[in-house]
PDB file as gemmi writes it, atoms N, CA and C in Angstrom:
CRYST1    1.000    1.000    1.000  90.00  90.00  90.00 P 1                      
ATOM      1  N   MET A   1     -34.245  49.516 -25.789  1.00  0.00           N  
ATOM      2  CA  MET A   1     -33.203  49.131 -24.899  1.00  0.00           C  
ATOM      3  C   MET A   1     -32.714  50.195 -24.190  1.00  0.00           C  
ATOM      4  N   LEU A   2     -32.269  50.051 -22.923  1.00  0.00           N  
ATOM      5  CA  LEU A   2     -31.435  51.094 -22.210  1.00  0.00           C  
ATOM      6  C   LEU A   2     -30.050  50.679 -22.200  1.00  0.00           C  
ATOM      7  N   HIS A   3     -29.260  51.598 -22.484  1.00  0.00           N  
ATOM      8  CA  HIS A   3     -27.751  51.552 -22.456  1.00  0.00           C  
ATOM      9  C   HIS A   3     -27.302  52.251 -21.133  1.00  0.00           C  
ATOM     10  N   ILE A   4     -26.534  51.707 -20.595  1.00  0.00           N  
ATOM     11  CA  ILE A   4     -25.938  52.378 -19.328  1.00  0.00           C  
ATOM     12  C   ILE A   4     -24.601  52.590 -19.350  1.00  0.00           C  
ATOM     13  N   LEU A   5     -24.131  53.827 -19.535  1.00  0.00           N  
ATOM     14  CA  LEU A   5     -22.594  54.120 -19.757  1.00  0.00           C  
ATOM     15  C   LEU A   5     -22.102  54.455 -18.448  1.00  0.00           C  
ATOM     16  N   LEU A   6     -21.136  53.410 -17.868  1.00  0.00           N  
ATOM     17  CA  LEU A   6     -20.716  53.714 -16.493  1.00  0.00           C  
ATOM     18  C   LEU A   6     -19.012  53.970 -16.605  1.00  0.00           C  
ATOM     19  N   ASN A   7     -18.608  53.745 -17.836  1.00  0.00           N  
ATOM     20  CA  ASN A   7     -17.269  54.093 -17.981  1.00  0.00           C  
ATOM     21  C   ASN A   7     -17.157  55.424 -18.807  1.00  0.00           C  
ATOM     22  N   SER A   8     -16.027  55.958 -18.753  1.00  0.00           N  
ATOM     23  CA  SER A   8     -15.701  57.229 -19.479  1.00  0.00           C  
ATOM     24  C   SER A   8     -15.792  56.860 -20.946  1.00  0.00           C  
ATOM     25  N   PRO A   9     -16.390  57.774 -21.696  1.00  0.00           N  
ATOM     26  CA  PRO A   9     -16.626  57.594 -23.222  1.00  0.00           C  
ATOM     27  C   PRO A   9     -15.127  57.245 -23.787  1.00  0.00           C  
ATOM     28  N   TYR A  10     -14.116  57.931 -23.153  1.00  0.00           N  
ATOM     29  CA  TYR A  10     -12.710  57.666 -23.696  1.00  0.00           C  
ATOM     30  C   TYR A  10     -12.378  56.235 -23.514  1.00  0.00           C  
ATOM     31  N   ASN A  11     -12.981  55.477 -22.661  1.00  0.00           N  
ATOM     32  CA  ASN A  11     -12.538  54.087 -22.343  1.00  0.00           C  
ATOM     33  C   ASN A  11     -13.573  52.994 -22.875  1.00  0.00           C  
ATOM     34  N   VAL A  12     -14.424  53.449 -23.845  1.00  0.00           N  
ATOM     35  CA  VAL A  12     -15.352  52.583 -24.397  1.00  0.00           C  
ATOM     36  C   VAL A  12     -15.241  52.291 -26.007  1.00  0.00           C  
ATOM     37  N   SER A  13     -15.529  51.318 -26.588  1.00  0.00           N  
ATOM     38  CA  SER A  13     -15.460  51.109 -27.830  1.00  0.00           C  
ATOM     39  C   SER A  13     -16.530  51.857 -28.671  1.00  0.00           C  
ATOM     40  N   LEU A  14     -16.249  53.044 -29.090  1.00  0.00           N  
ATOM     41  CA  LEU A  14     -17.296  53.774 -29.773  1.00  0.00           C  
ATOM     42  C   LEU A  14     -18.080  53.104 -30.858  1.00  0.00           C  
ATOM     43  N   SER A  15     -17.246  52.381 -31.611  1.00  0.00           N  
ATOM     44  CA  SER A  15     -17.916  51.562 -32.882  1.00  0.00           C  
ATOM     45  C   SER A  15     -18.860  50.519 -32.204  1.00  0.00           C  
ATOM     46  N   SER A  16     -18.392  49.679 -31.163  1.00  0.00           N  
ATOM     47  CA  SER A  16     -19.392  48.819 -30.632  1.00  0.00           C  
ATOM     48  C   SER A  16     -20.592  49.415 -30.041  1.00  0.00           C  
ATOM     49  N   LEU A  17     -20.533  50.479 -29.351  1.00  0.00           N  
ATOM     50  CA  LEU A  17     -21.622  51.141 -28.651  1.00  0.00           C  
ATOM     51  C   LEU A  17     -22.542  51.689 -29.797  1.00  0.00           C  
ATOM     52  N   LEU A  18     -22.147  52.384 -30.750  1.00  0.00           N  
ATOM     53  CA  LEU A  18     -23.013  52.710 -31.814  1.00  0.00           C  
ATOM     54  C   LEU A  18     -23.498  51.576 -32.593  1.00  0.00           C  
ATOM     55  N   SER A  19     -22.864  50.642 -32.831  1.00  0.00           N  
ATOM     56  CA  SER A  19     -23.424  49.399 -33.666  1.00  0.00           C  
ATOM     57  C   SER A  19     -24.646  48.761 -32.928  1.00  0.00           C  
ATOM     58  N   PHE A  20     -24.679  48.830 -31.489  1.00  0.00           N  
ATOM     59  CA  PHE A  20     -25.650  48.231 -30.714  1.00  0.00           C  
ATOM     60  C   PHE A  20     -26.856  49.156 -30.443  1.00  0.00           C  
ATOM     61  N   SER A  21     -26.576  50.294 -30.805  1.00  0.00           N  
ATOM     62  CA  SER A  21     -27.705  51.340 -30.370  1.00  0.00           C  
ATOM     63  C   SER A  21     -28.527  51.825 -31.523  1.00  0.00           C  
ATOM     64  N   SER A  22     -29.657  52.293 -31.257  1.00  0.00           N  
ATOM     65  CA  SER A  22     -30.567  52.967 -32.379  1.00  0.00           C  
ATOM     66  C   SER A  22     -31.250  54.144 -31.693  1.00  0.00           C  
ATOM     67  N   ILE A  23     -31.850  54.886 -32.553  1.00  0.00           N  
ATOM     68  CA  ILE A  23     -32.536  56.133 -32.168  1.00  0.00           C  
ATOM     69  C   ILE A  23     -33.734  55.918 -31.174  1.00  0.00           C  
ATOM     70  N   PHE A  24     -34.063  54.602 -31.180  1.00  0.00           N  
ATOM     71  CA  PHE A  24     -35.332  54.223 -30.372  1.00  0.00           C  
ATOM     72  C   PHE A  24     -34.717  53.903 -28.981  1.00  0.00           C  
ATOM     73  N   ASP A  25     -33.510  53.766 -28.747  1.00  0.00           N  
ATOM     74  CA  ASP A  25     -32.872  53.450 -27.428  1.00  0.00           C  
ATOM     75  C   ASP A  25     -32.711  54.624 -26.471  1.00  0.00           C  
ATOM     76  N   ASP A  26     -32.632  54.455 -25.294  1.00  0.00           N  
ATOM     77  CA  ASP A  26     -32.328  55.552 -24.342  1.00  0.00           C  
ATOM     78  C   ASP A  26     -30.875  55.206 -23.785  1.00  0.00           C  
ATOM     79  N   LEU A  27     -30.164  56.198 -23.269  1.00  0.00           N  
ATOM     80  CA  LEU A  27     -28.973  55.986 -22.598  1.00  0.00           C  
ATOM     81  C   LEU A  27     -28.892  56.691 -21.371  1.00  0.00           C  
ATOM     82  N   ILE A  28     -28.417  56.143 -20.294  1.00  0.00           N  
ATOM     83  CA  ILE A  28     -28.118  56.921 -19.063  1.00  0.00           C  
ATOM     84  C   ILE A  28     -26.651  56.786 -18.741  1.00  0.00           C  
ATOM     85  N   CYS A  29     -25.939  57.827 -18.431  1.00  0.00           N  
ATOM     86  CA  CYS A  29     -24.644  58.030 -17.975  1.00  0.00           C  
ATOM     87  C   CYS A  29     -24.517  57.999 -16.522  1.00  0.00           C  
ATOM     88  N   ILE A  30     -23.600  56.969 -15.874  1.00  0.00           N  
ATOM     89  CA  ILE A  30     -23.499  57.056 -14.487  1.00  0.00           C  
ATOM     90  C   ILE A  30     -22.108  56.831 -14.276  1.00  0.00           C  
ATOM     91  N   GLN A  31     -21.639  57.032 -13.106  1.00  0.00           N  
ATOM     92  CA  GLN A  31     -20.246  57.047 -12.658  1.00  0.00           C  
ATOM     93  C   GLN A  31     -19.462  57.875 -13.684  1.00  0.00           C  
ATOM     94  N   ASP A  32     -18.280  57.188 -14.185  1.00  0.00           N  
ATOM     95  CA  ASP A  32     -17.508  58.065 -15.057  1.00  0.00           C  
ATOM     96  C   ASP A  32     -18.030  58.308 -16.429  1.00  0.00           C  
ATOM     97  N   GLY A  33     -19.305  57.780 -16.764  1.00  0.00           N  
ATOM     98  CA  GLY A  33     -19.909  57.926 -17.991  1.00  0.00           C  
ATOM     99  C   GLY A  33     -20.392  59.276 -18.117  1.00  0.00           C  
ATOM    100  N   VAL A  34     -20.644  60.097 -16.869  1.00  0.00           N  
ATOM    101  CA  VAL A  34     -21.209  61.352 -16.894  1.00  0.00           C  
ATOM    102  C   VAL A  34     -20.108  62.312 -17.558  1.00  0.00           C  
ATOM    103  N   ILE A  35     -18.953  61.949 -17.738  1.00  0.00           N  
ATOM    104  CA  ILE A  35     -17.946  62.641 -18.473  1.00  0.00           C  
ATOM    105  C   ILE A  35     -18.473  63.195 -19.976  1.00  0.00           C  
ATOM    106  N   LEU A  36     -19.352  62.206 -20.421  1.00  0.00           N  
ATOM    107  CA  LEU A  36     -19.898  62.537 -21.728  1.00  0.00           C  
ATOM    108  C   LEU A  36     -20.657  63.932 -21.608  1.00  0.00           C  
ATOM    109  N   GLY A  37     -21.065  64.403 -20.420  1.00  0.00           N  
ATOM    110  CA  GLY A  37     -21.737  65.631 -20.283  1.00  0.00           C  
ATOM    111  C   GLY A  37     -20.905  66.827 -20.580  1.00  0.00           C  
ATOM    112  N   LEU A  38     -19.745  66.661 -20.852  1.00  0.00           N  
ATOM    113  CA  LEU A  38     -18.840  67.742 -21.384  1.00  0.00           C  
ATOM    114  C   LEU A  38     -18.987  67.805 -22.940  1.00  0.00           C  
ATOM    115  N   ILE A  39     -20.155  68.663 -23.236  1.00  0.00           N  
ATOM    116  CA  ILE A  39     -20.526  68.538 -24.612  1.00  0.00           C  
ATOM    117  C   ILE A  39     -19.590  68.887 -25.779  1.00  0.00           C  
ATOM    118  N   ASN A  40     -18.382  69.569 -25.436  1.00  0.00           N  
ATOM    119  CA  ASN A  40     -17.531  69.949 -26.397  1.00  0.00           C  
ATOM    120  C   ASN A  40     -16.519  68.888 -26.731  1.00  0.00           C  
ATOM    121  N   ASN A  41     -16.763  67.507 -26.309  1.00  0.00           N  
ATOM    122  CA  ASN A  41     -15.946  66.633 -26.632  1.00  0.00           C  
ATOM    123  C   ASN A  41     -16.289  65.943 -27.951  1.00  0.00           C  
ATOM    124  N   TYR A  42     -15.365  65.094 -28.284  1.00  0.00           N  
ATOM    125  CA  TYR A  42     -15.634  64.427 -29.721  1.00  0.00           C  
ATOM    126  C   TYR A  42     -16.769  63.366 -29.659  1.00  0.00           C  
ATOM    127  N   TYR A  43     -16.908  62.633 -28.412  1.00  0.00           N  
ATOM    128  CA  TYR A  43     -17.868  61.641 -28.218  1.00  0.00           C  
ATOM    129  C   TYR A  43     -19.236  62.211 -28.133  1.00  0.00           C  
ATOM    130  N   PHE A  44     -19.466  63.294 -27.515  1.00  0.00           N  
ATOM    131  CA  PHE A  44     -20.849  63.857 -27.077  1.00  0.00           C  
ATOM    132  C   PHE A  44     -21.772  63.773 -28.353  1.00  0.00           C  
ATOM    133  N   LYS A  45     -21.317  64.473 -29.390  1.00  0.00           N  
ATOM    134  CA  LYS A  45     -22.227  64.468 -30.583  1.00  0.00           C  
ATOM    135  C   LYS A  45     -22.452  63.081 -31.183  1.00  0.00           C  
ATOM    136  N   LYS A  46     -21.385  62.374 -31.399  1.00  0.00           N  
ATOM    137  CA  LYS A  46     -21.572  60.992 -31.986  1.00  0.00           C  
ATOM    138  C   LYS A  46     -22.441  60.100 -31.120  1.00  0.00           C  
ATOM    139  N   ILE A  47     -22.493  60.227 -29.908  1.00  0.00           N  
ATOM    140  CA  ILE A  47     -23.205  59.249 -28.889  1.00  0.00           C  
ATOM    141  C   ILE A  47     -24.643  59.928 -28.773  1.00  0.00           C  
ATOM    142  N   HIS A  48     -24.629  61.255 -28.380  1.00  0.00           N  
ATOM    143  CA  HIS A  48     -25.867  61.916 -28.146  1.00  0.00           C  
ATOM    144  C   HIS A  48     -26.976  61.797 -29.271  1.00  0.00           C  
ATOM    145  N   ASP A  49     -26.475  61.892 -30.414  1.00  0.00           N  
ATOM    146  CA  ASP A  49     -27.367  61.795 -31.658  1.00  0.00           C  
ATOM    147  C   ASP A  49     -27.710  60.437 -32.201  1.00  0.00           C  
ATOM    148  N   SER A  50     -27.107  59.416 -31.394  1.00  0.00           N  
ATOM    149  CA  SER A  50     -27.452  58.006 -31.657  1.00  0.00           C  
ATOM    150  C   SER A  50     -28.494  57.354 -30.929  1.00  0.00           C  
ATOM    151  N   PHE A  51     -29.024  58.250 -29.855  1.00  0.00           N  
ATOM    152  CA  PHE A  51     -30.118  57.827 -28.917  1.00  0.00           C  
ATOM    153  C   PHE A  51     -31.317  58.603 -28.927  1.00  0.00           C  
ATOM    154  N   ASN A  52     -32.440  58.108 -28.540  1.00  0.00           N  
ATOM    155  CA  ASN A  52     -33.651  58.794 -28.303  1.00  0.00           C  
ATOM    156  C   ASN A  52     -33.545  59.802 -27.408  1.00  0.00           C  
ATOM    157  N   LEU A  53     -33.071  59.334 -26.034  1.00  0.00           N  
ATOM    158  CA  LEU A  53     -32.927  60.420 -24.858  1.00  0.00           C  
ATOM    159  C   LEU A  53     -31.565  59.937 -24.185  1.00  0.00           C  
ATOM    160  N   VAL A  54     -30.873  60.890 -23.824  1.00  0.00           N  
ATOM    161  CA  VAL A  54     -29.640  60.654 -22.886  1.00  0.00           C  
ATOM    162  C   VAL A  54     -29.838  61.389 -21.506  1.00  0.00           C  
ATOM    163  N   TYR A  55     -29.663  60.648 -20.587  1.00  0.00           N  
ATOM    164  CA  TYR A  55     -29.792  61.098 -19.254  1.00  0.00           C  
ATOM    165  C   TYR A  55     -28.340  61.042 -18.616  1.00  0.00           C  
ATOM    166  N   PHE A  56     -28.359  61.802 -17.470  1.00  0.00           N  
ATOM    167  CA  PHE A  56     -27.001  61.831 -16.813  1.00  0.00           C  
ATOM    168  C   PHE A  56     -27.492  61.895 -15.158  1.00  0.00           C  
ATOM    169  N   LEU A  57     -26.669  60.894 -14.587  1.00  0.00           N  
ATOM    170  CA  LEU A  57     -27.168  60.690 -13.107  1.00  0.00           C  
ATOM    171  C   LEU A  57     -26.659  61.969 -12.261  1.00  0.00           C  
ATOM    172  N   GLU A  58     -27.517  62.414 -11.554  1.00  0.00           N  
ATOM    173  CA  GLU A  58     -27.193  63.799 -10.724  1.00  0.00           C  
ATOM    174  C   GLU A  58     -26.095  63.610  -9.722  1.00  0.00           C  
ATOM    175  N   ASP A  59     -26.207  62.563  -8.951  1.00  0.00           N  
ATOM    176  CA  ASP A  59     -25.142  62.458  -7.974  1.00  0.00           C  
ATOM    177  C   ASP A  59     -23.892  62.192  -8.478  1.00  0.00           C  
ATOM    178  N   ASP A  60     -23.679  61.544  -9.690  1.00  0.00           N  
ATOM    179  CA  ASP A  60     -22.223  61.343 -10.328  1.00  0.00           C  
ATOM    180  C   ASP A  60     -21.836  62.686 -10.939  1.00  0.00           C  
ATOM    181  N   LEU A  61     -22.670  63.425 -11.593  1.00  0.00           N  
ATOM    182  CA  LEU A  61     -22.431  64.701 -12.065  1.00  0.00           C  
ATOM    183  C   LEU A  61     -21.851  65.672 -11.047  1.00  0.00           C  
ATOM    184  N   SER A  62     -22.520  65.604  -9.822  1.00  0.00           N  
ATOM    185  CA  SER A  62     -22.232  66.323  -8.748  1.00  0.00           C  
ATOM    186  C   SER A  62     -20.714  65.975  -8.183  1.00  0.00           C  
ATOM    187  N   ALA A  63     -20.592  64.671  -7.921  1.00  0.00           N  
ATOM    188  CA  ALA A  63     -19.326  64.267  -7.446  1.00  0.00           C  
ATOM    189  C   ALA A  63     -18.081  64.543  -8.277  1.00  0.00           C  
ATOM    190  N   ARG A  64     -18.387  64.790  -9.613  1.00  0.00           N  
ATOM    191  CA  ARG A  64     -17.289  65.164 -10.545  1.00  0.00           C  
ATOM    192  C   ARG A  64     -17.232  66.672 -10.955  1.00  0.00           C  
ATOM    193  N   GLY A  65     -18.105  67.403 -10.345  1.00  0.00           N  
ATOM    194  CA  GLY A  65     -17.920  68.986 -10.420  1.00  0.00           C  
ATOM    195  C   GLY A  65     -18.562  69.209 -11.832  1.00  0.00           C  
ATOM    196  N   LEU A  66     -19.561  68.447 -12.355  1.00  0.00           N  
ATOM    197  CA  LEU A  66     -20.097  68.712 -13.738  1.00  0.00           C  
ATOM    198  C   LEU A  66     -21.612  69.173 -13.698  1.00  0.00           C  
ATOM    199  N   LEU A  67     -22.140  69.015 -12.458  1.00  0.00           N  
ATOM    200  CA  LEU A  67     -23.698  69.330 -12.520  1.00  0.00           C  
ATOM    201  C   LEU A  67     -23.912  70.688 -13.060  1.00  0.00           C  
ATOM    202  N   ASP A  68     -23.358  71.678 -12.703  1.00  0.00           N  
ATOM    203  CA  ASP A  68     -23.561  73.052 -13.134  1.00  0.00           C  
ATOM    204  C   ASP A  68     -23.442  73.174 -14.660  1.00  0.00           C  
ATOM    205  N   ILE A  69     -22.368  72.437 -15.257  1.00  0.00           N  
ATOM    206  CA  ILE A  69     -22.204  72.375 -16.771  1.00  0.00           C  
ATOM    207  C   ILE A  69     -23.341  71.643 -17.358  1.00  0.00           C  
ATOM    208  N   ALA A  70     -23.799  70.625 -16.664  1.00  0.00           N  
ATOM    209  CA  ALA A  70     -25.084  69.769 -17.334  1.00  0.00           C  
ATOM    210  C   ALA A  70     -26.265  70.548 -17.286  1.00  0.00           C  
ATOM    211  N   LYS A  71     -26.392  71.255 -16.245  1.00  0.00           N  
ATOM    212  CA  LYS A  71     -27.721  72.121 -16.185  1.00  0.00           C  
ATOM    213  C   LYS A  71     -27.594  73.292 -17.177  1.00  0.00           C  
ATOM    214  N   LYS A  72     -26.439  73.955 -17.374  1.00  0.00           N  
ATOM    215  CA  LYS A  72     -26.195  75.105 -18.159  1.00  0.00           C  
ATOM    216  C   LYS A  72     -26.440  74.465 -19.651  1.00  0.00           C  
ATOM    217  N   ASN A  73     -26.142  73.468 -19.901  1.00  0.00           N  
ATOM    218  CA  ASN A  73     -26.263  72.925 -21.403  1.00  0.00           C  
ATOM    219  C   ASN A  73     -27.562  72.154 -21.442  1.00  0.00           C  
ATOM    220  N   ASN A  74     -28.607  72.280 -20.660  1.00  0.00           N  
ATOM    221  CA  ASN A  74     -29.938  71.693 -20.697  1.00  0.00           C  
ATOM    222  C   ASN A  74     -29.871  70.156 -20.860  1.00  0.00           C  
ATOM    223  N   LEU A  75     -28.879  69.425 -20.229  1.00  0.00           N  
ATOM    224  CA  LEU A  75     -28.848  68.040 -20.408  1.00  0.00           C  
ATOM    225  C   LEU A  75     -30.061  67.464 -19.416  1.00  0.00           C  
ATOM    226  N   ILE A  76     -30.293  66.275 -19.672  1.00  0.00           N  
ATOM    227  CA  ILE A  76     -31.445  65.636 -18.762  1.00  0.00           C  
ATOM    228  C   ILE A  76     -30.625  64.951 -17.564  1.00  0.00           C  
ATOM    229  N   VAL A  77     -30.862  65.631 -16.577  1.00  0.00           N  
ATOM    230  CA  VAL A  77     -30.343  65.202 -15.227  1.00  0.00           C  
ATOM    231  C   VAL A  77     -31.333  64.320 -14.495  1.00  0.00           C  
ATOM    232  N   SER A  78     -30.908  63.261 -13.958  1.00  0.00           N  
ATOM    233  CA  SER A  78     -31.764  62.127 -13.573  1.00  0.00           C  
ATOM    234  C   SER A  78     -31.312  61.821 -11.977  1.00  0.00           C  
ATOM    235  N   ASN A  79     -32.375  61.446 -11.241  1.00  0.00           N  
ATOM    236  CA  ASN A  79     -31.825  61.053  -9.908  1.00  0.00           C  
ATOM    237  C   ASN A  79     -32.032  59.553  -9.957  1.00  0.00           C  
ATOM    238  N   TYR A  80     -31.694  58.829  -8.792  1.00  0.00           N  
ATOM    239  CA  TYR A  80     -31.803  57.311  -8.677  1.00  0.00           C  
ATOM    240  C   TYR A  80     -33.091  56.789  -8.963  1.00  0.00           C  
ATOM    241  N   GLN A  81     -34.103  57.496  -8.517  1.00  0.00           N  
ATOM    242  CA  GLN A  81     -35.520  56.952  -8.620  1.00  0.00           C  
ATOM    243  C   GLN A  81     -35.826  56.926 -10.019  1.00  0.00           C  
ATOM    244  N   ASN A  82     -35.474  57.867 -11.000  1.00  0.00           N  
ATOM    245  CA  ASN A  82     -35.624  57.817 -12.328  1.00  0.00           C  
ATOM    246  C   ASN A  82     -34.800  56.713 -12.951  1.00  0.00           C  
ATOM    247  N   PHE A  83     -33.673  56.518 -12.547  1.00  0.00           N  
ATOM    248  CA  PHE A  83     -32.619  55.313 -12.996  1.00  0.00           C  
ATOM    249  C   PHE A  83     -33.410  54.111 -12.825  1.00  0.00           C  
ATOM    250  N   VAL A  84     -33.969  53.831 -11.806  1.00  0.00           N  
ATOM    251  CA  VAL A  84     -34.659  52.528 -11.469  1.00  0.00           C  
ATOM    252  C   VAL A  84     -36.054  52.395 -12.440  1.00  0.00           C  
ATOM    253  N   TYR A  85     -36.711  53.571 -12.599  1.00  0.00           N  
ATOM    254  CA  TYR A  85     -37.841  53.466 -13.541  1.00  0.00           C  
ATOM    255  C   TYR A  85     -37.287  53.255 -14.934  1.00  0.00           C  
ATOM    256  N   LEU A  86     -36.301  53.805 -15.405  1.00  0.00           N  
ATOM    257  CA  LEU A  86     -35.831  53.511 -16.764  1.00  0.00           C  
ATOM    258  C   LEU A  86     -35.334  52.212 -16.840  1.00  0.00           C  
ATOM    259  N   THR A  87     -34.731  51.531 -15.857  1.00  0.00           N  
ATOM    260  CA  THR A  87     -34.391  50.307 -15.874  1.00  0.00           C  
ATOM    261  C   THR A  87     -35.595  49.155 -15.890  1.00  0.00           C  
ATOM    262  N   ALA A  88     -36.608  49.535 -15.107  1.00  0.00           N  
ATOM    263  CA  ALA A  88     -37.735  48.879 -15.160  1.00  0.00           C  
ATOM    264  C   ALA A  88     -38.575  48.963 -16.403  1.00  0.00           C  
ATOM    265  N   GLY A  89     -38.433  50.017 -16.940  1.00  0.00           N  
ATOM    266  CA  GLY A  89     -39.246  50.379 -18.245  1.00  0.00           C  
ATOM    267  C   GLY A  89     -38.790  49.992 -19.421  1.00  0.00           C  
ATOM    268  N   HIS A  90     -37.641  49.277 -19.619  1.00  0.00           N  
ATOM    269  CA  HIS A  90     -37.129  48.882 -20.788  1.00  0.00           C  
ATOM    270  C   HIS A  90     -36.899  47.408 -20.698  1.00  0.00           C  
ATOM    271  N   ASP A  91     -37.135  46.591 -21.701  1.00  0.00           N  
ATOM    272  CA  ASP A  91     -37.272  45.224 -21.737  1.00  0.00           C  
ATOM    273  C   ASP A  91     -35.671  44.597 -21.544  1.00  0.00           C  
ATOM    274  N   ARG A  92     -34.962  45.468 -22.104  1.00  0.00           N  
ATOM    275  CA  ARG A  92     -33.312  44.973 -21.992  1.00  0.00           C  
ATOM    276  C   ARG A  92     -32.446  46.047 -21.724  1.00  0.00           C  
ATOM    277  N   ASN A  93     -31.232  45.728 -21.110  1.00  0.00           N  
ATOM    278  CA  ASN A  93     -30.302  46.755 -21.020  1.00  0.00           C  
ATOM    279  C   ASN A  93     -28.851  46.315 -21.352  1.00  0.00           C  
ATOM    280  N   ILE A  94     -27.938  47.246 -21.651  1.00  0.00           N  
ATOM    281  CA  ILE A  94     -26.612  46.767 -21.763  1.00  0.00           C  
ATOM    282  C   ILE A  94     -25.779  47.876 -21.086  1.00  0.00           C  
ATOM    283  N   THR A  95     -24.718  47.385 -20.633  1.00  0.00           N  
ATOM    284  CA  THR A  95     -23.751  48.184 -19.820  1.00  0.00           C  
ATOM    285  C   THR A  95     -22.489  48.405 -20.489  1.00  0.00           C  
ATOM    286  N   TRP A  96     -22.074  49.599 -20.587  1.00  0.00           N  
ATOM    287  CA  TRP A  96     -20.887  49.941 -21.282  1.00  0.00           C  
ATOM    288  C   TRP A  96     -19.800  50.477 -20.304  1.00  0.00           C  
TER     289      TRP A  96                                                      
END                                                                             
């Protein structure tokens, strides 16, 4: 399953997100979801460790001034084309 985090992790039910996820699922953070890329926050470790791969949309990171932080911390930065591939490559998706 592909999880799409478009809201800030501070505005999502963490328990619901984690209960619907598995280490076989992927997560892509878009819009305000890229705030998760601030790896020193409470949500990063809890969410990041619950998924197979976690991606961050480059344009949204850039728009929020987080692109350099994401690259410095070796996060997986994704473009829109890869977002489309991820969506097409997963049987199901859920948006948070």
